[in-house]
Structures are given as C-alpha cells and as structure tokens.
N, C-alpha and C positions, 0 to 999 in steps of 0.2 A: 190870855193867850187870844191872837188876832187871825182872822184870814188877812192875807199880803195880796194885794193885786199890784202888778205893775203893768204900764201902758207906755212905754218910753224908748229912748234911742239915748247914747251917751257918746261923744265926742270930746277930746281933751285938747283939739285943736279947733280955732274957730272956721266956721262957714265949711264943715265937712261937704265935698262934694261927690265924693265916691264909697264904695264899701270898705277901702281899706283905711278911711279916715277916721272910721267910728271904733271906739274901745267895744261898745255893745249894737250891734245894729237894731232896728226897730223890733220891737217884739212886745207881744200882750200874752200874761202868764200869771196863774194865781197858786198860792199857797193856801192850803187849806188849815184850817184852826185843829191844832193837835198832830200835824202829822210831822213826819219826819223825810227830811230831803237830803239829797246830795247834790251838788254842784261839781260837775266831774270834767275835766278836759284837761288840756297840756298848759304850758305855761305860756301866759298873754293871750289867752282865749276868751277873757272876759270875766269869768267868774268872781274874782275878788272884787272888781269894779260893781258888778250885781251886788256882791254882798254889802258894799259901805253903801250902795244906794239906798238899800234895804234899810240897814242902820241909820241913817241920817249923816254918815261922816261925808257924803257926796251928793250933789243935787246934781239929778239928771239934768243934761243939756236940751233934751225936748222931755215932754210928756209930764206923769203924774203918777205918785205912789198912792196907793190907799191903804188903810188899815181898819179893817171894819166897814168899809166904804165911806172913811173920813180921809180926807186930802190932808196928808201929810209931806208932802213933797218937800217942803221947806222946814219941816220941824227938827230941832234936834234929837240926837238919841236919848238924850232923857225925856222929852215930851214925849218920844215914842214908846216910852217906856222896855227899852231893848237891852239885852246883856248880850255882849261878845267877848269871845274869847278869841285870843291872838294866838299867831303861830309861836311866839316866844314867851315865857311865863309873865307875867304882869300881875306882880305880888308885893307887899311890904316887909322888905327882911326882918327888920326891927319887931313885927308882930309875931306873935306865934301862929300855929296853925289856926287855932280857933278862932284867934282875933282878926286872922284874914278872911276868914270864910265868914264871921259876924258882921264885916264891916258894912257891905252894901246893905243887910237888915238894918244897923244900927243908924246908917245915915238916913233912913228912912222912919225913924222912931217906932220902929215894932218893939213892941214890951220884951223885956228880959226873957222871960219865961219861955215865950214864942221862940226867940232867936237862938236860946240854948237848946228847945228839941229839933228845931230846922237843924242848925249847926251837926247835932249829934246823926239826924237821918241821912244827910250829904255824906257827913265825914266816914257814917258806915259802908254807904254804898260803893265810896272810892278807897275805902281799905286805908284810912288815914285817922280812924279812932284812936291807934294806940301813939299817934304824934302831934294829937292835939296841944299838948302843953311844949311844943318843941318851938325854937326860933326859928323860923324859915328860912333865915340866913345861911343854918347848918345843913339844910337839906340838900340832897342830889337834886340833879337838870329834873328827872322823872318825877320825884315828888312835889317839886316847885309847881308842874306843870299841871300836877294833879288838882294842886291848890287851887292853881288858876281857871281849871274847869269847873272846881267847886265853887269859887265866887260866881261864874257864869249860872251856874244850877241852883243857886239856895234859895232864890228869889220867886216864889209861886205865883207872883202876880205878873210875872212879864208878858209882854205881847210875845216875844220870840226869845228864843236863843241862838245867837248865830257863829258859827266856828269858821275860823279861818286857818287850815289845815295845822289843827293844834297837836299834832300828835307827829310831827316832822322829830322833835328832839328827845323823843322818846324813846328807849331800848325796845328792837324789834319783838322781843318776847313781851313785854309788857303792851306794848301796842295793841296786840292780838288780844289781850286781856282787857283793855280799854275800850276797843272797840264793841266787845261782846257786852261791857258794862254798861256803854251808853245806851246801846239797844235794848238792856234792862232797865235803864232809868226811865229812858222814854216810854215803855209799856207802862212803869209804874206810876210816874209825875205827870203823863199826857200833857206833857209840854211841846210848843213848836220848836223843832229844832231844825235847823237849815246849815248845812255842813260841807265846806269847800274842801276839794282834795283833787289832786292828781293822781292818784291810785285807786283803781279800779276796785280792788278787793277792800279797801276801807269803805267807797260807796256801796259796794253792793252788800257788804255786810251790815253795814250801819242803816242804810236808808230804805222806806217802803218805796218812793218816789225817785228815780234817778234824773237828774237835767244834763243830759251830754252836752257839751259845746264845744265850738271848735270856730277860731277866726271871727269871735264877736257875735256869734249867733247861736242859739238854742235850737240843735237839729232833732232831738227825741226827749221827751217825757216819758216815762213808763217805769213800772217794776223790773227787775233783773230778766225775769222771763222773757217780756216782752225785747228786750233789750237784745238779748241773746237768739232767740228764736226768730224775729223779725225786725231786724234795724232799718229804720226809716230813712236811711242814708248811709253811703259807702264809709263813711268817716265812723259811724256807729259799730259797723262791721269790722272796721281794720282794729277801733280802739279797744271796743270788749273781746276778752277772751283772750287765751294766752296757748298757740300763738293766734292772731285774729283771723278772719273768715279769707279764704280764698275768693279771689278774684278773677275771672275768664272774660276777656273781650268777645263778642260774640254777634251774629248777625242773623235777625230772621228774616227768612225768604219763603215765599209761600207757608207751607207748613212744616217748614224745617228749621234746625236751627243750625247755623256753621259757624264753626269753632275748631281753633287747634287743626286747620286744613281739613277737618272732618265734617260730616254732614249726618245729625239726628234729626230722628222723626219727634215732632213734637208731640205730648198726649195730646187726645182729643180733646180732655175737659180744659187744656193750657189754651187762653187767648191772649197773644202778646201782640204789640204794635210792630208793622213790618219796619226794618233798619236797623240799625246798630243798637246793642246794649250790653250791659255787664252780666254775668252771671255771679251768684255769691253762693258759696256754700262751706259752712265749717269745716275745720278739720274733721271733728266729731262725727260728720255725716257723709263723709266722703270715703265710702267704704270698698273694698276691693271685693270682687263677684266674678262669676264664671265668665270667660271670652264670649264676645258676642252679645250679652245679656242686653236688655232695651234699655236706652237713657245712658250704657257706659261707653267710655274711650278706652284705646290702649294706651300703655304708659312705660316707660321706662323708671325703674326703682334707682335713685340715686344716692338713697343714705337712708339707713335707719337708725335709730338714737334710740336705746332703752333708757327709759327713765325711771324705771320702778314699778308706777301702777300702770305703765300702759308703753307701747311703742309709737314712737314717733316716725313715719314715714317721709322722706322728701321722694315725691315723683314726677318726672317730667314728662307732660304732652308733647304730640308732634308740633315743630315749631319752636320748642324752647320754653314754654310758658312752665315755671316750676309750681307745685301746691304741695302742702302739707296734708297729711293722712295721719287722725289718730287711729293706732289699733289695739284692741284688747291684748293683753298679756296673754290671753288664755286661746287667741285666735289661732288658724292653722299659721304656721310660720312663712314669713313672705319669701320671696326668692333673694337668692345674694342680692347686692347692688350689682347695677350693671344688667339684670335680668328684666323680662317684660312681666306684665300684669294688666288687668282691667279696673277701673276705677268707676266709679257710678257717679256721674254729675246730676242726671236729673231725678228727682223724686219729691216726696212731700216737704222737705225742710229748704230745696233750692230756692233763693230768690234773685227776682230779677230786676235790674236797675237801669233807667233812664237819665243819662247825665250822673248825678250822685243820687237822685231819690228812689225809692221803689217804688215800684210798679204793683198796681193793685191785683 
C-alpha cells in the first residue's frame, strides 16, 4: 500500500486559459495508506480523469504524483504496482474462475500454494467458492464483474486498488450486497481503495472519506456526517441528500436577516457579514413550529407526500420560494394543502453561504 499525493492540474486541450479549459482544476490532495475513499460527482466532473492519473494511464498536463514521497508522474501502472477495476468486466472467458483470479499472482511468480490460498480467500469473500472450476464464458454479467473485482483484490502487495464505477452492470440487489462486501474486505485486508461513482449511496456506504467533485474541482473531502451536516459548498448541499439541501436567497442588514420579504432577527451569537448570502437548511431540519416562533416564517403548504417512513412536505414562502420539509410519520398532522403553517429556518443546523462557499 502507499500514501498517494497529488499536486496537479489537467487539461485535454493545449494552452488552457480559463477554468472551463481544464478537466481537473489545480488541486492538492493526499490519500492515506490503507484508507477507503470515494470520488463522487456527476458525469464529466473529472473523477475518472483523477483516477487515471493516479493509476498511470494518464500523465497530468501540470504537476506531479507521489507514491510514498516518490515521484511517479511518468511511471506506468505496472511500475506503480496499481490494480484497477473498470466499469465493465475485464476477464479471460476461456479460463475458469480460479484461473482468472490466480492470473495476476501467477504473472508475478507467486508460489503455487500461496496462490491457492489467496484465491480461496478472495473467492470466499466474493461468494465465488462454488464456481471456481466453472469457465468464465458461461457466467452471468454479475458473476463476471465479481471475478473482475476479485482480480483487483487478489494481490496483497499493491500500492492501491482503483475502482471506476465497477457496479454499473450489477443487478440492483446484488449491488447492495457487494457494497457491503467491499466495506468488509477493506476492513479485513487493509488495502488502499479508491472508488469512483456518481451514486451518493455507493460512496457513503463504501468510503470513510468522500471527495465530492464538480466542474473539475474537488469542493469537499470528508466523512458522510460532515458532508451532510456542514456542506462546505452549495453543490455538496445540493448533491448529498435526497432531496438535497434547501437554499434561500437572503441579505444581512444590521442585526437582521431579510429573506422572502420578511425580516428575522439574527441570534446574538450569530456573526455574519453584511450583504447578500444564501441560507441553507436540510429538509430533515426544516421543522413545523408554532406561529411566531423565533427564527420561523409563515408559509403555504403546497403538497404532502407519504413515502412510508416519513412525510415529505412542499411549502412555499412569501415570494414563491418552494422548500422541502421532512416530517416524521408520527408527528402532528399538517394542515391540508393550501393551508398555512410556520417553518423554522434559523437553528443549530442552518448553514450560511457567501457565493458558493460556507461561512465559518
């Protein structure tokens, strides 16, 4: 395993002049030895570019890559001792499952008995023990991708195992099982695992640290609770959560917050710069309160959705701003759609943003 450090930028076109010319904007980042990381973001945000730079499939146009302090910017994947698992299965159909799993070890001259033991361990972890003697050609796409995962995990001496959306072709039920299995494998084998995905559930289930990316920039790195509770960028608030964070345009004037045509006094302990900002609050923390409660505003109830475990309310502030509020199923029933209620906007979980960045 290795500690991977990045200090680089990458553009696919020559002489980049502006941010939009870059696939990866300048960044400095470290992935610790033995950590489980996810690169999370929408298509085209730069996450696969970053993964391919780490693996050696791509040389960054600026900067360098370090493995345990050694400059490997122009080293091949083999020289970096990297294992990579791709979106679609990469296996040998003419070989058995056992031969496929053993292939990376046999190529490196590992003794036969060690190969047998290691293949047995990985096959058991991935529930492939009963298929070891089956030819890969006759297996389902799910089983083939499990073999591909096993080939990436079978070498105990790799610097890191890199996954590029490896569960895309997997059946949804098996996908849930494999996410849990990868988490277990990480805890047992202590490998450095870096996982690319656009699915927040995959990222938050698998990784101890999630790198959230948008438009070629890593906007926040942290554990799931930090991404949820204190998004450092409005994109993180929007992208993490279902639904994402509510945002309301506001303005600080004196000791008051002006929003939706209303004025709310700021709590004495709250220090905010004068001028425009955005208020962010998760649907989970947008609560229905008694009329006139401090930090609350009146709203109209537009829609109630019963999703089984909770009610999802759509409320509208004065001026037409729509917000989502998550209400526990055993809470007092809301008024019928079209009725009035008060919602708590200011509280311990409220975040404030200047531009797109979280204010301290």
